[in-house]
Structure formats: C-alpha cells, structure tokens
All heavy atoms as a GROMACS GRO file, in nm:
protein
  597
    1ILE      N    1   0.849  -0.671   8.699
    1ILE     CA    2   0.846  -0.580   8.812
    1ILE      C    3   0.818  -0.656   8.942
    1ILE      O    4   0.886  -0.635   9.042
    1ILE     CB    5   0.737  -0.472   8.792
    1ILE    CG1    6   0.758  -0.394   8.664
    1ILE    CG2    7   0.728  -0.380   8.912
    1ILE    CD1    8   0.883  -0.316   8.657
    2ILE      N    9   0.717  -0.740   8.940
    2ILE     CA   10   0.676  -0.810   9.062
    2ILE      C   11   0.791  -0.890   9.123
    2ILE      O   12   0.818  -0.876   9.242
    2ILE     CB   13   0.551  -0.896   9.037
    2ILE    CG1   14   0.433  -0.805   9.004
    2ILE    CG2   15   0.519  -0.982   9.158
    2ILE    CD1   16   0.310  -0.879   8.956
    3PRO      N   17   0.861  -0.973   9.044
    3PRO     CA   18   0.972  -1.049   9.105
    3PRO      C   19   1.080  -0.960   9.164
    3PRO      O   20   1.137  -0.992   9.270
    3PRO     CB   21   1.027  -1.133   8.990
    3PRO     CG   22   0.918  -1.142   8.890
    3PRO     CD   23   0.841  -1.014   8.905
    4HIS      N   24   1.108  -0.848   9.100
    4HIS     CA   25   1.211  -0.757   9.152
    4HIS      C   26   1.168  -0.696   9.286
    4HIS      O   27   1.246  -0.690   9.380
    4HIS     CB   28   1.241  -0.645   9.051
    4HIS     CG   29   1.308  -0.694   8.929
    4HIS    ND1   30   1.438  -0.738   8.926
    4HIS    CD2   31   1.262  -0.707   8.802
    4HIS    CE1   32   1.470  -0.777   8.804
    4HIS    NE2   33   1.364  -0.759   8.728
    5LEU      N   34   1.044  -0.651   9.292
    5LEU     CA   35   0.996  -0.590   9.416
    5LEU      C   36   0.985  -0.694   9.529
    5LEU      O   37   1.017  -0.664   9.644
    5LEU     CB   38   0.862  -0.521   9.393
    5LEU     CG   39   0.869  -0.395   9.306
    5LEU    CD1   40   0.729  -0.343   9.276
    5LEU    CD2   41   0.954  -0.289   9.369
    6ILE      N   42   0.944  -0.815   9.495
    6ILE     CA   43   0.938  -0.920   9.597
    6ILE      C   44   1.078  -0.951   9.647
    6ILE      O   45   1.099  -0.968   9.768
    6ILE     CB   46   0.870  -1.047   9.540
    6ILE    CG1   47   0.721  -1.019   9.520
    6ILE    CG2   48   0.891  -1.167   9.632
    6ILE    CD1   49   0.647  -1.128   9.447
    7HIS      N   50   1.176  -0.955   9.557
    7HIS     CA   51   1.314  -0.980   9.598
    7HIS      C   52   1.363  -0.871   9.694
    7HIS      O   53   1.425  -0.901   9.796
    7HIS     CB   54   1.406  -0.987   9.475
    7HIS     CG   55   1.551  -0.993   9.509
    7HIS    ND1   56   1.610  -1.107   9.559
    7HIS    CD2   57   1.647  -0.899   9.503
    7HIS    CE1   58   1.738  -1.082   9.582
    7HIS    NE2   59   1.763  -0.956   9.548
    8VAL      N   60   1.334  -0.746   9.662
    8VAL     CA   61   1.376  -0.635   9.748
    8VAL      C   62   1.308  -0.646   9.884
    8VAL      O   63   1.373  -0.630   9.988
    8VAL     CB   64   1.346  -0.499   9.682
    8VAL    CG1   65   1.372  -0.384   9.779
    8VAL    CG2   66   1.431  -0.481   9.556
    9LEU      N   67   1.178  -0.676   9.885
    9LEU     CA   68   1.107  -0.692  10.012
    9LEU      C   69   1.168  -0.806  10.094
    9LEU      O   70   1.184  -0.796  10.215
    9LEU     CB   71   0.958  -0.718   9.988
    9LEU     CG   72   0.878  -0.598   9.940
    9LEU    CD1   73   0.738  -0.641   9.895
    9LEU    CD2   74   0.869  -0.492  10.048
   10TYR      N   75   1.205  -0.914  10.028
   10TYR     CA   76   1.268  -1.026  10.098
   10TYR      C   77   1.403  -0.984  10.155
   10TYR      O   78   1.434  -1.014  10.270
   10TYR     CB   79   1.284  -1.144  10.002
   10TYR     CG   80   1.349  -1.263  10.067
   10TYR    CD1   81   1.277  -1.346  10.152
   10TYR    CD2   82   1.483  -1.292  10.044
   10TYR    CE1   83   1.337  -1.455  10.213
   10TYR    CE2   84   1.544  -1.400  10.105
   10TYR     CZ   85   1.471  -1.481  10.189
   10TYR     OH   86   1.531  -1.588  10.250
   11GLU      N   87   1.483  -0.914  10.075
   11GLU     CA   88   1.614  -0.869  10.122
   11GLU      C   89   1.604  -0.774  10.241
   11GLU      O   90   1.690  -0.772  10.327
   11GLU     CB   91   1.691  -0.801  10.008
   11GLU     CG   92   1.739  -0.894   9.899
   11GLU     CD   93   1.844  -0.993   9.950
   11GLU    OE1   94   1.933  -0.952  10.025
   11GLU    OE2   95   1.833  -1.112   9.913
   12LEU      N   96   1.497  -0.697  10.245
   12LEU     CA   97   1.475  -0.603  10.356
   12LEU      C   98   1.407  -0.670  10.476
   12LEU      O   99   1.378  -0.604  10.574
   12LEU     CB  100   1.389  -0.485  10.308
   12LEU     CG  101   1.453  -0.394  10.204
   12LEU    CD1  102   1.351  -0.293  10.153
   12LEU    CD2  103   1.574  -0.322  10.262
   13LYS      N  104   1.384  -0.802  10.463
   13LYS     CA  105   1.317  -0.879  10.569
   13LYS      C  106   1.179  -0.823  10.603
   13LYS      O  107   1.136  -0.817  10.718
   13LYS     CB  108   1.404  -0.889  10.694
   13LYS     CG  109   1.535  -0.960  10.671
   13LYS     CD  110   1.612  -0.976  10.798
   13LYS     CE  111   1.745  -1.043  10.788
   13LYS     NZ  112   1.792  -1.109  10.675
   14ALA      N  113   1.109  -0.779  10.497
   14ALA     CA  114   0.977  -0.719  10.515
   14ALA      C  115   0.877  -0.819  10.571
   14ALA      O  116   0.780  -0.779  10.636
   14ALA     CB  117   0.926  -0.664  10.382
   15HIS      N  118   0.900  -0.948  10.548
   15HIS     CA  119   0.808  -1.049  10.600
   15HIS      C  120   0.810  -1.054  10.753
   15HIS      O  121   0.722  -1.112  10.814
   15HIS     CB  122   0.842  -1.187  10.541
   15HIS     CG  123   0.983  -1.230  10.563
   15HIS    ND1  124   1.088  -1.178  10.488
   15HIS    CD2  125   1.039  -1.316  10.651
   15HIS    CE1  126   1.201  -1.233  10.530
   15HIS    NE2  127   1.174  -1.317  10.629
   16GLU      N  128   0.908  -0.991  10.814
   16GLU     CA  129   0.916  -0.984  10.960
   16GLU      C  130   0.859  -0.853  11.015
   16GLU      O  131   0.859  -0.830  11.135
   16GLU     CB  132   1.062  -0.999  11.005
   16GLU     CG  133   1.124  -1.132  10.967
   16GLU     CD  134   1.271  -1.141  11.000
   16GLU    OE1  135   1.328  -1.043  11.055
   16GLU    OE2  136   1.330  -1.245  10.969
   17THR      N  137   0.813  -0.767  10.926
   17THR     CA  138   0.762  -0.635  10.965
   17THR      C  139   0.611  -0.637  10.977
   17THR      O  140   0.542  -0.669  10.880
   17THR     CB  141   0.805  -0.529  10.861
   17THR    OG1  142   0.946  -0.532  10.847
   17THR    CG2  143   0.759  -0.391  10.902
   18GLU      N  144   0.561  -0.604  11.093
   18GLU     CA  145   0.417  -0.600  11.113
   18GLU      C  146   0.356  -0.483  11.035
   18GLU      O  147   0.410  -0.373  11.033
   18GLU     CB  148   0.386  -0.584  11.261
   18GLU     CG  149   0.240  -0.597  11.292
   18GLU     CD  150   0.210  -0.596  11.440
   18GLU    OE1  151   0.300  -0.628  11.520
   18GLU    OE2  152   0.096  -0.562  11.476
   19GLY      N  153   0.244  -0.508  10.970
   19GLY     CA  154   0.173  -0.403  10.897
   19GLY      C  155   0.243  -0.357  10.771
   19GLY      O  156   0.225  -0.242  10.730
   20ILE      N  157   0.319  -0.445  10.709
   20ILE     CA  158   0.402  -0.404  10.594
   20ILE      C  159   0.320  -0.340  10.482
   20ILE      O  160   0.364  -0.243  10.421
   20ILE     CB  161   0.486  -0.524  10.543
   20ILE    CG1  162   0.581  -0.480  10.433
   20ILE    CG2  163   0.398  -0.637  10.493
   20ILE    CD1  164   0.682  -0.380  10.476
   21PHE      N  165   0.200  -0.389  10.454
   21PHE     CA  166   0.120  -0.331  10.348
   21PHE      C  167   0.016  -0.233  10.401
   21PHE      O  168  -0.063  -0.179  10.326
   21PHE     CB  169   0.052  -0.440  10.265
   21PHE     CG  170   0.150  -0.515  10.179
   21PHE    CD1  171   0.194  -0.641  10.213
   21PHE    CD2  172   0.202  -0.457  10.064
   21PHE    CE1  173   0.285  -0.710  10.135
   21PHE    CE2  174   0.294  -0.524   9.985
   21PHE     CZ  175   0.335  -0.650  10.021
   22ARG      N  176   0.015  -0.212  10.530
   22ARG     CA  177  -0.080  -0.120  10.592
   22ARG      C  178  -0.016   0.015  10.620
   22ARG      O  179  -0.077   0.120  10.600
   22ARG     CB  180  -0.134  -0.182  10.722
   22ARG     CG  181  -0.241  -0.105  10.790
   22ARG     CD  182  -0.300  -0.178  10.910
   22ARG     NE  183  -0.204  -0.256  10.987
   22ARG     CZ  184  -0.131  -0.209  11.088
   22ARG    NH1  185  -0.141  -0.082  11.123
   22ARG    NH2  186  -0.049  -0.287  11.155
   23VAL      N  187   0.107   0.015  10.666
   23VAL     CA  188   0.178   0.139  10.698
   23VAL      C  189   0.243   0.192  10.571
   23VAL      O  190   0.322   0.121  10.509
   23VAL     CB  191   0.285   0.113  10.808
   23VAL    CG1  192   0.363   0.240  10.837
   23VAL    CG2  193   0.221   0.057  10.933
   24PRO      N  194   0.210   0.314  10.530
   24PRO     CA  195   0.265   0.365  10.404
   24PRO      C  196   0.410   0.413  10.418
   24PRO      O  197   0.455   0.452  10.526
   24PRO     CB  198   0.173   0.483  10.372
   24PRO     CG  199   0.127   0.531  10.506
   24PRO     CD  200   0.116   0.408  10.592
   25GLY      N  201   0.481   0.409  10.305
   25GLY     CA  202   0.613   0.470  10.298
   25GLY      C  203   0.598   0.618  10.271
   25GLY      O  204   0.488   0.668  10.249
   26THR      N  205   0.709   0.690  10.271
   26THR     CA  206   0.702   0.834  10.242
   26THR      C  207   0.679   0.854  10.092
   26THR      O  208   0.726   0.775  10.009
   26THR     CB  209   0.830   0.907  10.284
   26THR    OG1  210   0.939   0.858  10.206
   26THR    CG2  211   0.858   0.888  10.431
   27ASN      N  212   0.608   0.959  10.059
   27ASN     CA  213   0.577   0.987   9.919
   27ASN      C  214   0.704   1.006   9.836
   27ASN      O  215   0.711   0.957   9.724
   27ASN     CB  216   0.486   1.110   9.908
   27ASN     CG  217   0.429   1.124   9.770
   27ASN    OD1  218   0.383   1.027   9.712
   27ASN    ND2  219   0.433   1.245   9.716
   28SER      N  220   0.803   1.074   9.891
   28SER     CA  221   0.926   1.097   9.814
   28SER      C  222   0.998   0.966   9.784
   28SER      O  223   1.049   0.946   9.674
   28SER     CB  224   1.020   1.193   9.890
   28SER     OG  225   1.057   1.139  10.014
   29GLU      N  226   1.000   0.874   9.880
   29GLU     CA  227   1.064   0.745   9.858
   29GLU      C  228   0.988   0.663   9.754
   29GLU      O  229   1.048   0.602   9.664
   29GLU     CB  230   1.073   0.668   9.990
   29GLU     CG  231   1.144   0.536   9.977
   29GLU     CD  232   1.159   0.465  10.110
   29GLU    OE1  233   1.069   0.475  10.196
   29GLU    OE2  234   1.262   0.400  10.126
   30ILE      N  235   0.857   0.663   9.764
   30ILE     CA  236   0.774   0.589   9.668
   30ILE      C  237   0.798   0.643   9.527
   30ILE      O  238   0.813   0.566   9.431
   30ILE     CB  239   0.625   0.599   9.706
   30ILE    CG1  240   0.601   0.533   9.842
   30ILE    CG2  241   0.536   0.537   9.600
   30ILE    CD1  242   0.468   0.568   9.905
   31GLN      N  243   0.803   0.775   9.513
   31GLN     CA  244   0.825   0.836   9.381
   31GLN      C  245   0.964   0.803   9.326
   31GLN      O  246   0.980   0.780   9.206
   31GLN     CB  247   0.802   0.987   9.387
   31GLN     CG  248   0.657   1.025   9.408
   31GLN     CD  249   0.563   0.961   9.307
   31GLN    OE1  250   0.589   0.961   9.187
   31GLN    NE2  251   0.455   0.903   9.356
   32LYS      N  252   1.065   0.798   9.411
   32LYS     CA  253   1.200   0.761   9.366
   32LYS      C  254   1.201   0.618   9.313
   32LYS      O  255   1.260   0.589   9.208
   32LYS     CB  256   1.302   0.775   9.479
   32LYS     CG  257   1.340   0.916   9.512
   32LYS     CD  258   1.440   0.918   9.626
   32LYS     CE  259   1.464   1.059   9.675
   32LYS     NZ  260   1.551   1.063   9.793
   33ILE      N  261   1.136   0.529   9.386
   33ILE     CA  262   1.128   0.389   9.342
   33ILE      C  263   1.053   0.379   9.211
   33ILE      O  264   1.094   0.310   9.117
   33ILE     CB  265   1.064   0.302   9.452
   33ILE    CG1  266   1.153   0.297   9.575
   33ILE    CG2  267   1.035   0.161   9.400
   33ILE    CD1  268   1.088   0.238   9.699
   34LYS      N  269   0.941   0.451   9.201
   34LYS     CA  270   0.861   0.450   9.078
   34LYS      C  271   0.941   0.503   8.960
   34LYS      O  272   0.937   0.446   8.850
   34LYS     CB  273   0.734   0.533   9.098
   34LYS     CG  274   0.642   0.534   8.977
   34LYS     CD  275   0.521   0.620   9.003
   34LYS     CE  276   0.421   0.620   8.891
   34LYS     NZ  277   0.470   0.636   8.758
   35GLN      N  278   1.016   0.610   8.978
   35GLN     CA  279   1.097   0.666   8.871
   35GLN      C  280   1.204   0.567   8.826
   35GLN      O  281   1.231   0.554   8.706
   35GLN     CB  282   1.162   0.797   8.915
   35GLN     CG  283   1.064   0.911   8.926
   35GLN     CD  284   1.126   1.034   8.991
   35GLN    OE1  285   1.238   1.031   9.040
   35GLN    NE2  286   1.050   1.144   8.992
   36MET      N  287   1.265   0.497   8.920
   36MET     CA  288   1.365   0.396   8.884
   36MET      C  289   1.302   0.287   8.797
   36MET      O  290   1.357   0.250   8.693
   36MET     CB  291   1.426   0.331   9.008
   36MET     CG  292   1.528   0.416   9.078
   36MET     SD  293   1.609   0.325   9.210
   36MET     CE  294   1.732   0.237   9.116
   37ILE      N  295   1.188   0.237   8.840
   37ILE     CA  296   1.120   0.130   8.766
   37ILE      C  297   1.079   0.180   8.628
   37ILE      O  298   1.098   0.111   8.528
   37ILE     CB  299   0.999   0.079   8.846
   37ILE    CG1  300   1.047   0.006   8.971
   37ILE    CG2  301   0.912  -0.012   8.761
   37ILE    CD1  302   0.938  -0.025   9.071
   38ASP      N  303   1.022   0.300   8.622
   38ASP     CA  304   0.978   0.356   8.494
   38ASP      C  305   1.093   0.377   8.397
   38ASP      O  306   1.074   0.372   8.275
   38ASP     CB  307   0.904   0.489   8.515
   38ASP     CG  308   0.767   0.471   8.578
   38ASP    OD1  309   0.717   0.356   8.583
   38ASP    OD2  310   0.709   0.572   8.625
   39SER      N  311   1.214   0.400   8.449
   39SER     CA  312   1.330   0.420   8.362
   39SER      C  313   1.402   0.288   8.331
   39SER      O  314   1.505   0.289   8.266
   39SER     CB  315   1.427   0.520   8.424
   39SER     OG  316   1.485   0.466   8.542
   40GLY      N  317   1.346   0.176   8.380
   40GLY     CA  318   1.403   0.046   8.350
   40GLY      C  319   1.515   0.003   8.442
   40GLY      O  320   1.587  -0.092   8.414
   41ARG      N  321   1.532   0.073   8.552
   41ARG     CA  322   1.635   0.036   8.651
   41ARG      C  323   1.568  -0.038   8.766
   41ARG      O  324   1.466   0.006   8.817
   41ARG     CB  325   1.705   0.161   8.702
   41ARG     CG  326   1.788   0.230   8.595
   41ARG     CD  327   1.857   0.355   8.644
   41ARG     NE  328   1.926   0.334   8.769
   41ARG     CZ  329   1.929   0.424   8.868
   41ARG    NH1  330   1.866   0.540   8.854
   41ARG    NH2  331   1.995   0.401   8.979
   42TYR      N  332   1.628  -0.148   8.804
   42TYR     CA  333   1.568  -0.230   8.909
   42TYR      C  334   1.661  -0.248   9.028
   42TYR      O  335   1.637  -0.332   9.113
   42TYR     CB  336   1.528  -0.367   8.852
   42TYR     CG  337   1.430  -0.353   8.738
   42TYR    CD1  338   1.470  -0.376   8.608
   42TYR    CD2  339   1.300  -0.312   8.762
   42TYR    CE1  340   1.381  -0.362   8.503
   42TYR    CE2  341   1.211  -0.296   8.658
   42TYR     CZ  342   1.251  -0.322   8.529
   42TYR     OH  343   1.163  -0.307   8.426
   43ASP      N  344   1.766  -0.168   9.037
   43ASP     CA  345   1.858  -0.176   9.151
   43ASP      C  346   1.805  -0.091   9.267
   43ASP      O  347   1.872  -0.002   9.317
   43ASP     CB  348   1.999  -0.134   9.110
   43ASP     CG  349   2.005   0.007   9.050
   43ASP    OD1  350   1.903   0.051   8.994
   43ASP    OD2  351   2.110   0.070   9.060
   44ILE      N  352   1.687  -0.124   9.310
   44ILE     CA  353   1.616  -0.046   9.411
   44ILE      C  354   1.690  -0.044   9.544
   44ILE      O  355   1.686   0.054   9.617
   44ILE     CB  356   1.472  -0.100   9.426
   44ILE    CG1  357   1.397  -0.081   9.294
   44ILE    CG2  358   1.398  -0.032   9.539
   44ILE    CD1  359   1.271  -0.160   9.283
   45LEU      N  360   1.760  -0.152   9.573
   45LEU     CA  361   1.835  -0.157   9.700
   45LEU      C  362   1.942  -0.049   9.707
   45LEU      O  363   1.982  -0.011   9.816
   45LEU     CB  364   1.897  -0.295   9.719
   45LEU     CG  365   1.798  -0.407   9.757
   45LEU    CD1  366   1.867  -0.542   9.753
   45LEU    CD2  367   1.738  -0.380   9.893
   46SER      N  368   1.985   0.004   9.592
   46SER     CA  369   2.085   0.111   9.593
   46SER      C  370   2.032   0.239   9.656
   46SER      O  371   2.109   0.325   9.697
   46SER     CB  372   2.135   0.139   9.451
   46SER     OG  373   2.032   0.196   9.372
   47LEU      N  374   1.899   0.252   9.663
   47LEU     CA  375   1.837   0.368   9.727
   47LEU      C  376   1.835   0.356   9.879
   47LEU      O  377   1.799   0.451   9.948
   47LEU     CB  378   1.692   0.385   9.679
   47LEU     CG  379   1.670   0.424   9.534
   47LEU    CD1  380   1.521   0.421   9.502
   47LEU    CD2  381   1.728   0.560   9.506
   48ASN      N  382   1.869   0.236   9.929
   48ASN     CA  383   1.859   0.208  10.072
   48ASN      C  384   1.716   0.237  10.120
   48ASN      O  385   1.695   0.314  10.215
   48ASN     CB  386   1.961   0.289  10.152
   48ASN     CG  387   1.980   0.235  10.290
   48ASN    OD1  388   1.951   0.119  10.316
   48ASN    ND2  389   2.027   0.319  10.381
   49PRO      N  390   1.617   0.172  10.055
   49PRO     CA  391   1.478   0.204  10.085
   49PRO      C  392   1.429   0.138  10.214
   49PRO      O  393   1.487   0.042  10.263
   49PRO     CB  394   1.404   0.144   9.965
   49PRO     CG  395   1.486   0.023   9.932
   49PRO     CD  396   1.630   0.067   9.955
   50SER      N  397   1.319   0.189  10.263
   50SER     CA  398   1.251   0.124  10.376
   50SER      C  399   1.159   0.017  10.319
   50SER      O  400   1.117   0.025  10.204
   50SER     CB  401   1.170   0.225  10.456
   50SER     OG  402   1.056   0.266  10.381
   51GLU      N  403   1.130  -0.081  10.401
   51GLU     CA  404   1.038  -0.187  10.356
   51GLU      C  405   0.900  -0.130  10.328
   51GLU      O  406   0.829  -0.175  10.238
   51GLU     CB  407   1.032  -0.303  10.456
   51GLU     CG  408   0.986  -0.265  10.594
   51GLU     CD  409   1.099  -0.220  10.687
   51GLU    OE1  410   1.208  -0.183  10.641
   51GLU    OE2  411   1.077  -0.221  10.808
   52HIS      N  412   0.860  -0.026  10.402
   52HIS     CA  413   0.728   0.034  10.380
   52HIS      C  414   0.723   0.111  10.247
   52HIS      O  415   0.620   0.110  10.180
   52HIS     CB  416   0.691   0.127  10.496
   52HIS     CG  417   0.675   0.054  10.625
   52HIS    ND1  418   0.569  -0.030  10.651
   52HIS    CD2  419   0.752   0.050  10.736
   52HIS    CE1  420   0.582  -0.082  10.771
   52HIS    NE2  421   0.693  -0.034  10.825
   53GLY      N  422   0.834   0.175  10.211
   53GLY     CA  423   0.839   0.245  10.083
   53GLY      C  424   0.829   0.149   9.966
   53GLY      O  425   0.757   0.175   9.869
   54VAL      N  426   0.898   0.037   9.975
   54VAL     CA  427   0.893  -0.063   9.867
   54VAL      C  428   0.754  -0.125   9.859
   54VAL      O  429   0.699  -0.143   9.750
   54VAL     CB  430   1.002  -0.171   9.887
   54VAL    CG1  431   0.991  -0.278   9.780
   54VAL    CG2  432   1.141  -0.108   9.886
   55ALA      N  433   0.696  -0.159   9.973
   55ALA     CA  434   0.561  -0.216   9.975
   55ALA      C  435   0.460  -0.118   9.917
   55ALA      O  436   0.369  -0.157   9.843
   55ALA     CB  437   0.522  -0.257  10.117
   56SER      N  438   0.476   0.010   9.947
   56SER     CA  439   0.385   0.111   9.892
   56SER      C  440   0.402   0.125   9.742
   56SER      O  441   0.303   0.142   9.669
   56SER     CB  442   0.408   0.246   9.961
   56SER     OG  443   0.372   0.239  10.096
   57ALA      N  444   0.526   0.117   9.694
   57ALA     CA  445   0.550   0.122   9.549
   57ALA      C  446   0.490  -0.001   9.481
   57ALA      O  447   0.437   0.009   9.370
   57ALA     CB  448   0.700   0.131   9.521
   58PHE      N  449   0.497  -0.114   9.547
   58PHE     CA  450   0.438  -0.238   9.498
   58PHE      C  451   0.287  -0.220   9.481
   58PHE      O  452   0.230  -0.252   9.376
   58PHE     CB  453   0.469  -0.348   9.600
   58PHE     CG  454   0.437  -0.487   9.556
   58PHE    CD1  455   0.523  -0.557   9.472
   58PHE    CD2  456   0.325  -0.552   9.603
   58PHE    CE1  457   0.495  -0.687   9.434
   58PHE    CE2  458   0.296  -0.682   9.566
   58PHE     CZ  459   0.382  -0.750   9.481
   59LYS      N  460   0.222  -0.165   9.584
   59LYS     CA  461   0.078  -0.141   9.576
   59LYS      C  462   0.044  -0.038   9.468
   59LYS      O  463  -0.054  -0.054   9.396
   59LYS     CB  464   0.024  -0.094   9.711
   59LYS     CG  465   0.032  -0.200   9.818
   59LYS     CD  466  -0.039  -0.161   9.947
   59LYS     CE  467  -0.007  -0.025   9.999
   59LYS     NZ  468  -0.070   0.004  10.129
   60LEU      N  469   0.128   0.065   9.455
   60LEU     CA  470   0.105   0.168   9.354
   60LEU      C  471   0.111   0.108   9.214
   60LEU      O  472   0.030   0.142   9.128
   60LEU     CB  473   0.210   0.279   9.367
   60LEU     CG  474   0.204   0.391   9.264
   60LEU    CD1  475   0.073   0.469   9.277
   60LEU    CD2  476   0.323   0.484   9.281
   61TRP      N  477   0.204   0.016   9.192
   61TRP     CA  478   0.216  -0.048   9.060
   61TRP      C  479   0.086  -0.119   9.024
   61TRP      O  480   0.037  -0.107   8.912
   61TRP     CB  481   0.334  -0.146   9.059
   61TRP     CG  482   0.358  -0.204   8.925
   61TRP    CD1  483   0.428  -0.147   8.822
   61TRP    CD2  484   0.311  -0.329   8.876
   61TRP    NE1  485   0.427  -0.230   8.713
   61TRP    CE2  486   0.356  -0.343   8.743
   61TRP    CE3  487   0.236  -0.431   8.931
   61TRP    CZ2  488   0.328  -0.454   8.666
   61TRP    CZ3  489   0.208  -0.543   8.854
   61TRP    CH2  490   0.254  -0.553   8.724
   62PHE      N  491   0.027  -0.190   9.119
   62PHE     CA  492  -0.100  -0.258   9.093
   62PHE      C  493  -0.213  -0.159   9.070
   62PHE      O  494  -0.298  -0.180   8.982
   62PHE     CB  495  -0.136  -0.352   9.209
   62PHE     CG  496  -0.064  -0.483   9.204
   62PHE    CD1  497   0.038  -0.509   9.294
   62PHE    CD2  498  -0.096  -0.579   9.110
   62PHE    CE1  499   0.106  -0.629   9.290
   62PHE    CE2  500  -0.028  -0.699   9.105
   62PHE     CZ  501   0.073  -0.724   9.196
   63ARG      N  502  -0.215  -0.050   9.145
   63ARG     CA  503  -0.322   0.051   9.128
   63ARG      C  504  -0.315   0.118   8.992
   63ARG      O  505  -0.418   0.160   8.938
   63ARG     CB  506  -0.313   0.158   9.237
   63ARG     CG  507  -0.379   0.120   9.366
   63ARG     CD  508  -0.400   0.241   9.456
   63ARG     NE  509  -0.277   0.312   9.486
   63ARG     CZ  510  -0.194   0.284   9.585
   63ARG    NH1  511  -0.221   0.185   9.667
   63ARG    NH2  512  -0.086   0.354   9.605
   64GLU      N  513  -0.195   0.132   8.936
   64GLU     CA  514  -0.179   0.203   8.809
   64GLU      C  515  -0.189   0.114   8.686
   64GLU      O  516  -0.169   0.162   8.575
   64GLU     CB  517  -0.046   0.278   8.809
   64GLU     CG  518  -0.044   0.394   8.905
   64GLU     CD  519   0.081   0.476   8.897
   64GLU    OE1  520   0.183   0.430   8.842
   64GLU    OE2  521   0.078   0.590   8.950
   65LEU      N  522  -0.221  -0.014   8.705
   65LEU     CA  523  -0.239  -0.101   8.589
   65LEU      C  524  -0.353  -0.047   8.503
   65LEU      O  525  -0.455  -0.001   8.556
   65LEU     CB  526  -0.272  -0.243   8.633
   65LEU     CG  527  -0.160  -0.326   8.690
   65LEU    CD1  528  -0.213  -0.458   8.745
   65LEU    CD2  529  -0.053  -0.352   8.586
   66PRO      N  530  -0.339  -0.051   8.370
   66PRO     CA  531  -0.446   0.001   8.285
   66PRO      C  532  -0.577  -0.077   8.300
   66PRO      O  533  -0.685  -0.021   8.288
   66PRO     CB  534  -0.391  -0.012   8.143
   66PRO     CG  535  -0.270  -0.097   8.153
   66PRO     CD  536  -0.225  -0.099   8.294
   67GLU      N  537  -0.567  -0.206   8.327
   67GLU     CA  538  -0.684  -0.289   8.352
   67GLU      C  539  -0.666  -0.355   8.488
   67GLU      O  540  -0.561  -0.412   8.515
   67GLU     CB  541  -0.696  -0.397   8.244
   67GLU     CG  542  -0.704  -0.341   8.105
   67GLU     CD  543  -0.827  -0.390   8.032
   67GLU    OE1  544  -0.901  -0.470   8.088
   67GLU    OE2  545  -0.847  -0.345   7.919
   68PRO      N  546  -0.766  -0.348   8.574
   68PRO     CA  547  -0.749  -0.408   8.706
   68PRO      C  548  -0.736  -0.560   8.699
   68PRO      O  549  -0.788  -0.624   8.606
   68PRO     CB  550  -0.880  -0.368   8.779
   68PRO     CG  551  -0.977  -0.333   8.672
   68PRO     CD  552  -0.897  -0.288   8.554
   69LEU      N  553  -0.665  -0.617   8.794
   69LEU     CA  554  -0.652  -0.762   8.800
   69LEU      C  555  -0.785  -0.828   8.824
   69LEU      O  556  -0.815  -0.934   8.769
   69LEU     CB  557  -0.555  -0.803   8.911
   69LEU     CG  558  -0.408  -0.774   8.888
   69LEU    CD1  559  -0.326  -0.815   9.009
   69LEU    CD2  560  -0.357  -0.846   8.766
   70ILE      N  561  -0.867  -0.767   8.908
   70ILE     CA  562  -1.000  -0.819   8.939
   70ILE      C  563  -1.101  -0.718   8.885
   70ILE      O  564  -1.115  -0.609   8.939
   70ILE     CB  565  -1.018  -0.840   9.091
   70ILE    CG1  566  -0.912  -0.934   9.142
   70ILE    CG2  567  -1.159  -0.891   9.121
   70ILE    CD1  568  -0.904  -0.944   9.293
   71PRO      N  569  -1.167  -0.754   8.776
   71PRO     CA  570  -1.262  -0.659   8.717
   71PRO      C  571  -1.383  -0.638   8.806
   71PRO      O  572  -1.423  -0.726   8.881
   71PRO     CB  573  -1.302  -0.724   8.584
   71PRO     CG  574  -1.271  -0.868   8.601
   71PRO     CD  575  -1.161  -0.879   8.702
   72SER      N  576  -1.441  -0.520   8.797
   72SER     CA  577  -1.561  -0.491   8.874
   72SER      C  578  -1.682  -0.555   8.804
   72SER      O  579  -1.686  -0.568   8.682
   72SER     CB  580  -1.582  -0.342   8.890
   72SER     OG  581  -1.600  -0.283   8.763
   73ILE      N  582  -1.775  -0.598   8.883
   73ILE     CA  583  -1.896  -0.660   8.829
   73ILE      C  584  -2.008  -0.557   8.839
   73ILE      O  585  -2.041  -0.508   8.947
   73ILE     CB  586  -1.933  -0.788   8.908
   73ILE    CG1  587  -1.820  -0.889   8.897
   73ILE    CG2  588  -2.064  -0.847   8.858
   73ILE    CD1  589  -1.837  -1.010   8.985
   74ASN      N  590  -2.064  -0.524   8.727
   74ASN     CA  591  -2.173  -0.425   8.724
   74ASN      C  592  -2.300  -0.487   8.677
   74ASN      O  593  -2.313  -0.569   8.602
   74ASN     CB  594  -2.138  -0.306   8.635
   74ASN     CG  595  -2.023  -0.226   8.692
   74ASN    OD1  596  -2.009  -0.219   8.813
   74ASN    ND2  597  -1.945  -0.168   8.607
   0.00000   0.00000   0.00000
C-alpha cells in the first residue's frame, strides 16, 4: 500500500504542495480511495484524486493498523 500511495503522491506533485499532510481531503474522496485499496485495486490515479485526498487516505491507513507503528509506553 505504502509504495502505491507514495507513487500517486509523487505523480500528483504533492511534494510541491504546502501543508500536504495538514490540510484534509474530502471525506467522500478518502472513502473512495479506501474502498479501492480494500478491494485490491491500486489504480488510484483513475479517480483523478486531489493530493490532499491521497495524503489523508495515507494517514487513515496508518491510523487503522491493528497495532500502532510506535507503541505507547505505559
């Protein structure tokens, strides 16, 4: 998933967009991207997505991991 989303962000020139991970995409766009990924389709560019929608889907994927990348210390 990560390489595909990074590729899409690169193709959309997201690295030139200020606040790419701060400004959220629309909920409907994020859900469309999520549904594509969940169904095993990675042709996200076919949706003509915004860079903010893809970045938000990227963040959502990390939030929904069953185990966090960085465990909490208690």
